[in-house]
SEPAVO-355053 format. One line per 2 residues: their letters; for each residue x, y, z of C-alpha. Coordinates in steps of 0.02 Angstrom, whole numbers, plus 50000, padded with zeros to 5 digits. Example, Ala and Ser with C-alpha at 12.3 -4.5 7.8 and 13.67 -1.06 7.14 Angstrom:
as	50615:49775:50390 ~ 50684:49947:50357
This chain:
ml	49749:49692:49807 ~ 49699:49556:49699
la	49558:49653:49623 ~ 49675:49796:49578
if	49798:49678:49487 ~ 49653:49598:49400
lk	49588:49759:49337 ~ 49748:49823:49297
gm	49778:49663:49191 ~ 49607:49699:49101
is	49658:49878:49067 ~ 49828:49820:49000
ta	49737:49700:48881 ~ 49634:49837:48819
la	49798:49936:48802 ~ 49875:49820:48700
ls	49727:49805:48583 ~ 49727:49999:48565
sl	49911:49997:48525 ~ 49873:50043:48360
np	49807:50214:48404 ~ 49932:50314:48500
fl	49802:50432:48578 ~ 49705:50290:48653
sf	49864:50210:48711 ~ 49917:50364:48805
wf	49749:50384:48897 ~ 49736:50198:48933
sl	49909:50201:49010 ~ 49869:50349:49108
fs	49706:50284:49169 ~ 49782:50120:49219
al	49922:50196:49313 ~ 49804:50309:49413
fs	49674:50171:49436 ~ 49804:50054:49511
fl	49871:50192:49623 ~ 49713:50243:49690
ii	49625:50067:49720 ~ 49788:50022:49816
fv	49801:50174:49912 ~ 49632:50173:49954
yf	49638:49990:50017 ~ 49778:50023:50128
iw	49705:50186:50205 ~ 49532:50121:50223
fh	49573:49958:50299 ~ 49707:50035:50412
tf	49610:50182:50473 ~ 49438:50102:50500
ig	49489:49921:50550 ~ 49674:49932:50596
qt	49716:49789:50478 ~ 49711:49732:50309
lg	49640:49572:50252 ~ 49819:49498:50249
km	49845:49568:50422 ~ 49695:49488:50486
ll	49747:49312:50425 ~ 49922:49344:50514
gi	49833:49407:50668 ~ 49917:49571:50680
kv	49863:49756:50676 ~ 49940:49925:50644
td	49930:50047:50796 ~ 50017:50211:50844
ig	50166:50201:50967 ~ 50048:50198:51123
gk	49951:50058:51051 ~ 49794:50162:51010
ra	49716:50154:50839 ~ 49820:50253:50726
sl	49746:50419:50659 ~ 49705:50446:50474
lr	49858:50561:50455 ~ 49972:50424:50517
iv	49896:50302:50410 ~ 49921:50417:50251
fr	50101:50452:50301 ~ 50140:50260:50326
tf	50053:50216:50150 ~ 50166:50351:50065
gy	50306:50273:50178 ~ 50278:50104:50079
sl	50369:50185:49928 ~ 50519:50229:50030
sf	50536:50051:50101 ~ 50518:49979:49922
tf	50636:50100:49842 ~ 50806:50021:49906
ff	50774:49835:49865 ~ 50637:49822:50011
lg	50769:49870:50131 ~ 50643:49970:50226
ff	50534:49811:50258 ~ 50686:49693:50303
wa	50730:49835:50424 ~ 50600:49780:50536
af	50688:49615:50569 ~ 50828:49699:50648
dr	50742:49843:50733 ~ 50705:49842:50915
kk	50533:49889:50901 ~ 50508:49790:50743
qg	50471:49956:50643 ~ 50499:49966:50450
wh	50541:50128:50379 ~ 50362:50163:50337
dk	50322:50132:50524 ~ 50457:50243:50584
la	50406:50388:50463 ~ 50226:50377:50524
gt	50248:50329:50712 ~ 50157:50168:50696
vv	50193:49987:50752 ~ 50127:49821:50706
le	50061:49715:50862 ~ 49976:49555:50884
a	49788:49577:50865
């Protein structure tokens, strides 16, 4: 995640320097947005699918599983990752929802049929 933020910052700097050329500015903006989306999306999908945890979840000692406690499938993780945007959309309410939910699931977990458990 930090790598994506750093790289996006580097690209944004290049974009600012290219602001004199509208053609380059458009392509830098497009590349920056696509690259950021791709890095973040791949990060979450790869770590959750193959390890069950992102680096942050490893530090907290938690992991993502399906409802039955087994490793979540690739399809579930893809839905969960897309579900993050839903959870972000309404002032992070989808994440806060987990604090009050009986199963401690955020909106993205409910969408994908996943839960977060202690590792």
